[in-house]
C-alpha positions in Angstrom: 0.0 0.3 0.3 2.7 2.3 0.7 5.5 1.4 -2.5 1.9 2.3 -4.3 1.3 5.5 -2.8 4.6 6.9 -2.5 4.7 8.1 -6.8 1.3 9.0 -6.6 2.4 11.4 -3.7 5.5 13.2 -5.7 3.2 13.7 -8.7 1.0 15.4 -6.6 3.7 17.1 -5.2 5.3 17.8 -8.7 1.8 19.4 -9.7 1.5 21.4 -6.7 4.9 22.9 -7.0 4.0 23.8 -11.1 0.6 25.8 -9.7 2.8 27.8 -6.7 5.7 28.9 -9.0 2.9 29.9 -12.5 0.8 31.5 -9.5 4.4 33.4 -7.9 5.0 34.5 -12.0 1.6 35.5 -12.5 1.4 37.5 -9.4 4.8 39.1 -10.2 3.3 41.9 -12.2 0.8 43.1 -9.4 3.6 44.1 -7.2 4.7 46.0 -10.5 3.4 49.5 -10.9 2.6 50.7 -14.1 5.2 54.1 -15.0 2.6 56.0 -15.5 2.3 55.3 -11.6 5.6 55.1 -10.6 6.4 58.3 -12.3 3.6 60.5 -10.7 6.6 62.2 -8.3 8.2 62.4 -11.6 5.6 64.3 -13.6 3.9 66.6 -10.4 7.2 67.8 -9.7 8.7 68.0 -13.4 11.6 66.8 -12.8 14.9 67.3 -15.1 16.7 64.7 -17.1 19.3 64.9 -14.5 16.5 64.7 -11.5 14.6 61.7 -13.3 17.8 59.5 -14.0 18.4 60.7 -9.9 14.8 59.3 -9.8 15.1 56.4 -11.1 18.4 55.0 -9.7 16.8 56.1 -6.3 13.5 54.1 -7.3 15.8 50.9 -8.1 17.5 50.4 -5.4 14.4 50.9 -3.4 12.8 48.5 -4.9 15.5 46.2 -4.6 15.7 46.6 -1.1 11.8 46.5 -0.2 11.9 43.8 -2.6 14.6 42.1 0.0 12.6 42.5 2.5 9.3 40.6 1.8 11.4 38.0 0.9 12.7 37.9 4.6 9.4 38.6 6.1 7.6 36.0 4.6 10.9 33.5 5.0 9.3 33.9 8.5 6.5 34.0 8.1 7.0 30.4 6.2 8.9 29.3 10.0 6.6 30.4 11.9 3.1 29.1 10.7 5.1 26.0 10.0 6.0 25.4 13.2 2.8 24.5 14.6 3.7 20.7 15.1 7.4 21.6 16.1 6.6 23.2 19.5 10.4 24.4 18.5 10.2 27.5 17.0 10.5 31.0 20.0 7.1 32.3 18.6 7.2 35.6 20.2 11.5 36.1 19.4 10.6 35.5 15.8 7.3 37.8 16.1 9.6 40.1 17.3 11.9 39.8 14.7 9.2 40.3 11.6 8.2 43.2 13.4 11.5 44.6 13.1 11.8 43.7 9.0 8.8 45.3 9.0 10.0 48.5 10.3 12.9 48.3 8.5 10.3 48.8 5.5 9.8 51.7 6.9 12.5 53.4 7.5 13.7 52.1 3.7 10.5 54.1 2.5 11.2 57.4 4.2 15.1 57.3 3.0 13.9 57.0 -0.8 11.2 60.2 0.1 13.9 61.9 2.1 16.7 60.7 -1.2 14.1 62.1 -3.9 13.3 65.3 -2.2 17.1 66.3 -1.7 17.5 66.3 -5.6 14.3 68.7 -5.3 14.7 72.9 -5.8 12.9 74.8 -3.6 9.9 74.9 -5.0 9.7 71.1 -5.9 10.1 70.6 -2.6 6.7 72.6 -1.2 5.4 70.5 -3.7 7.0 67.5 -2.9 5.7 67.9 1.1 2.1 68.4 -0.3 2.5 65.9 -2.5 3.3 63.1 0.3 1.3 65.1 2.8 -1.9 64.4 1.1 -1.3 60.9 0.2 -1.0 60.1 4.0 -4.3 61.7 4.6 -5.8 59.8 2.1 -4.0 55.9 3.6 -5.6 57.3 6.6 -8.7 57.4 5.6 -8.8 53.8 3.6 -10.3 50.8 5.2 -7.2 48.2 5.5 -6.9 46.5 2.1 -8.9 43.5 1.6 -10.8 44.2 4.1 -14.7 45.9 4.6 -15.1 48.3 7.7 -17.3 47.4 9.4 -19.6 49.8 12.3 -18.9 49.5 16.2 -22.8 48.3 16.0 -21.7 45.3 13.6 -19.1 44.8 16.2 -20.7 44.5 18.9 -23.6 42.1 17.7 
């Protein structure tokens, strides 16, 4: 019985890996913002050629750093959620580590915008500050991604 089950399990696992690879490749376009969206600052601030080149350089490095941090977080979360049966993993320290990585992502975003602001002229910096403040205020008004806001009355029921 076990000898017949092994080849079937191997085939199923291979199919699942193929599906997962397909899903990852298909999903990769979701993380890449369109050039129009990415160049909002370039358009709004009317960057010169030199500023635009520096911005694109900053953007490339920023994306690489964010991707690296996302991969580290994903890896640690995999360890966390695959440890149900182990009992060996210290979930508190792992949770703190994941939180630290999330904090590093926030710092990376801040440093990216700080670098972009430094290449701006005085007038562009004022526009930049307005754009960032507007984006921050808009972000506070939105419900969390993928979830609908429930009213307080609905929560109590």
